[in-house]
C-alpha positions as CSV (number, residue, x, y, z in Angstrom):
1,X,-41.2,77.7,51.0
2,X,-40.2,77.8,54.8
3,X,-41.8,74.5,54.9
4,X,-39.5,73.1,52.0
5,X,-36.3,74.6,53.5
6,X,-37.2,72.7,57.0
7,X,-37.8,69.6,55.2
8,X,-34.5,70.0,53.1
9,X,-32.9,71.0,56.6
10,X,-34.2,67.7,58.1
11,X,-33.4,65.4,55.0
12,X,-29.5,67.1,55.1
13,X,-29.6,66.3,59.1
14,X,-30.6,62.6,58.5
15,X,-28.0,62.4,55.6
16,X,-25.3,63.7,57.7
17,X,-26.4,61.3,60.8
18,X,-26.1,58.3,58.4
19,X,-23.1,59.2,57.1
20,X,-21.5,59.9,60.7
21,X,-22.9,56.4,61.6
22,X,-21.6,54.7,58.7
23,X,-18.4,56.1,59.1
24,X,-18.3,55.0,63.0
25,X,-19.3,51.3,62.1
26,X,-16.5,50.9,59.3
27,X,-14.0,52.8,61.2
28,X,-14.7,50.5,64.6
29,X,-14.7,47.5,62.0
30,X,-11.4,48.5,60.4
31,X,-9.8,49.4,63.8
32,X,-10.9,45.8,64.6
33,X,-9.4,44.3,61.9
34,X,-6.1,46.0,62.3
35,X,-5.9,44.8,65.9
36,X,-6.9,41.4,64.9
37,X,-3.8,41.3,62.0
38,X,-1.4,42.6,64.4
39,X,-2.6,39.7,67.1
40,X,-1.8,37.0,64.1
41,X,1.5,38.6,63.8
42,X,2.2,38.8,67.2
43,X,1.6,35.0,67.6
44,X,3.7,34.2,64.5
45,X,6.7,35.9,66.3
46,X,6.0,33.5,69.4
47,X,5.7,30.5,67.0
48,X,9.3,31.7,65.5
49,X,10.6,31.9,69.1
50,X,9.8,28.4,70.0
51,X,11.0,27.1,66.8
52,X,13.8,28.9,67.1
53,X,14.5,27.4,70.6
54,X,14.2,24.1,69.7
55,X,16.8,24.7,66.8
56,X,19.3,26.1,69.2
57,X,19.1,22.9,71.2
58,X,20.1,20.7,68.5
59,X,23.8,21.2,68.2
60,X,24.4,20.7,72.1
61,X,21.9,17.5,71.7
62,X,24.3,16.1,68.7
63,X,27.2,16.7,70.6
64,X,25.9,15.3,73.7
65,X,24.9,12.1,71.9
66,X,27.7,11.6,69.5
67,X,30.0,11.1,72.6
68,X,28.4,7.8,73.2
69,X,30.2,5.0,72.1
70,X,28.9,3.2,68.7
71,X,25.9,5.5,68.5
72,X,24.3,5.4,65.5
73,X,25.7,8.2,63.0
74,X,22.7,8.0,60.3
75,X,20.6,9.5,63.1
76,X,23.0,12.2,63.9
77,X,23.1,13.2,60.2
78,X,19.4,13.1,59.7
79,X,19.0,15.7,62.4
80,X,21.8,18.0,61.4
81,X,20.5,17.6,58.0
82,X,17.0,18.5,59.1
83,X,18.0,21.6,61.1
84,X,20.2,22.7,58.0
85,X,16.7,22.0,56.3
86,X,15.0,24.5,58.2
87,X,17.5,27.1,58.1
88,X,16.8,27.6,54.3
89,X,13.2,28.3,54.8
90,X,13.3,32.1,55.3
91,X,10.1,33.8,56.6
92,X,9.6,37.2,58.0
93,X,9.4,36.5,61.9
94,X,7.5,39.6,62.5
95,X,4.6,39.4,60.1
96,X,2.4,35.9,59.5
97,X,3.1,34.5,55.7
98,X,0.1,35.2,53.5
99,X,1.0,32.9,51.1
100,X,0.1,29.4,51.9
101,X,2.9,27.6,49.8
102,X,5.7,29.3,51.9
103,X,4.1,28.3,55.3
104,X,3.6,24.8,54.2
105,X,7.5,24.8,53.1
106,X,7.8,25.8,56.7
107,X,5.9,23.0,58.1
108,X,7.9,20.6,55.6
109,X,10.8,21.6,56.8
110,X,9.9,21.8,60.6
111,X,8.3,18.4,60.3
112,X,11.3,16.9,59.2
113,X,13.5,18.0,62.0
114,X,10.5,16.7,64.5
115,X,10.6,13.5,62.8
116,X,14.4,13.4,63.3
117,X,14.2,14.2,67.0
118,X,11.6,11.6,67.7
119,X,13.9,8.9,66.2
120,X,16.8,10.0,68.3
121,X,14.5,9.8,71.4
122,X,13.7,6.7,70.4
123,X,17.2,5.3,69.4
124,X,18.3,6.4,72.8
125,X,16.6,4.2,74.5
126,X,19.6,1.4,73.4
127,X,21.8,3.5,75.4
128,X,21.1,3.1,79.3
129,X,24.6,4.7,80.0
130,X,23.4,7.8,77.9
131,X,20.2,8.5,79.2
132,X,21.6,8.2,82.9
133,X,24.1,11.6,82.3
134,X,22.5,14.8,83.6
135,X,23.6,16.7,80.2
136,X,21.4,14.4,78.4
137,X,18.4,14.3,80.5
138,X,18.7,18.4,80.7
139,X,18.5,18.7,77.1
140,X,15.6,16.0,76.8
141,X,13.8,17.9,79.2
142,X,14.5,21.3,77.2
143,X,13.5,19.4,74.0
144,X,10.3,18.0,75.3
145,X,9.3,21.2,77.1
146,X,10.1,23.3,73.8
147,X,8.0,20.7,72.0
148,X,5.0,21.3,74.0
149,X,5.4,25.1,73.5
150,X,5.5,24.2,69.8
151,X,2.0,22.8,70.0
152,X,0.6,25.3,72.3
153,X,1.8,28.2,70.1
154,X,1.1,26.8,66.8
155,X,-2.8,26.1,68.3
156,X,-2.8,29.7,69.4
157,X,-1.7,30.8,66.1
158,X,-4.5,29.1,64.5
159,X,-6.9,30.6,66.8
160,X,-5.8,34.5,66.1
161,X,-6.0,33.7,62.2
162,X,-9.4,32.1,62.5
163,X,-10.6,35.1,64.5
164,X,-9.0,37.5,61.6
165,X,-10.3,35.3,58.6
166,X,-13.4,35.7,60.2
167,X,-13.7,39.2,60.7
168,X,-12.5,40.0,57.3
169,X,-15.5,37.9,55.5
170,X,-18.2,39.2,57.8
171,X,-20.6,42.2,57.3
172,X,-19.7,44.7,56.6
173,X,-15.8,44.3,56.4
174,X,-16.0,41.8,53.6
175,X,-16.9,44.6,51.2
176,X,-13.7,46.8,51.3
177,X,-11.2,44.2,53.5
178,X,-9.7,43.1,50.1
179,X,-9.4,46.6,48.7
180,X,-7.2,47.8,52.1
181,X,-4.9,44.7,51.5
182,X,-6.8,42.6,54.3
183,X,-6.7,39.0,52.7
184,X,-6.9,35.9,54.4
185,X,-3.9,33.9,55.9
186,X,-3.2,30.4,55.8
187,X,-3.5,28.2,59.0
188,X,-1.0,25.6,60.2
189,X,-2.2,22.2,59.4
190,X,-1.7,18.5,60.7
191,X,1.2,17.2,59.3
192,X,0.7,14.2,57.1
193,X,1.2,11.0,58.6
194,X,1.9,12.9,62.1
195,X,-0.4,9.9,63.8
196,X,2.0,7.4,62.7
197,X,4.7,6.5,65.1
198,X,8.2,7.0,63.4
199,X,9.8,4.1,61.9
200,X,13.2,3.1,63.7
201,X,15.8,1.7,61.9
202,X,18.9,0.5,63.9
203,X,22.4,0.3,62.2
204,X,22.9,-3.5,63.0
205,X,26.5,-3.5,61.6
206,X,27.8,-1.1,64.2
207,X,28.9,-3.0,67.5
208,X,26.5,-2.9,70.5
209,X,28.3,-0.7,73.3
210,X,29.6,-2.8,76.0
211,X,27.6,-2.5,79.2
212,X,29.6,-1.6,82.3
213,X,30.5,-3.9,85.2
């Protein structure tokens, strides 16, 4: 009888030890997913910040460029419309989107603004006097710096999403991640046609600005 009790005690101890080990593994895995998920949300906030920075530059850029004589009005209209479209896509600035369709709509709107701004910088080449102004040069430098930051933050966001998605699909997390609300998050994707230079069309019906003597 004593031997039986000893065996039962050992089995109970082993069982408790196994439960504790499983709890430790699951708990550590859960905490890691939480950290990775928060990392994605934090990086998303950075993405939103740099995109907002670009949107804030647009009104000053448009005001500066519109002062140039006979500047292509279609270009300014395109930028203004694109910026308005960006404002219509509402996403939580503090939590990364989980719906791929919503992120795709956000990307599409931002892509239109990127294209419009690229076209403006190409068109400005026709206006050396505008390019020479300190105000425009400062705005152009800010815009170019912001575009670089957008590229960096999008890359870092995709890296954070990759780490998170890999974690929730790994053992043993894959067995309970979905039940706890940890679902895959979508990536930023390359914009279709991004490798093609913007098509530039000038308003030839407008008179060319006279050169200064």
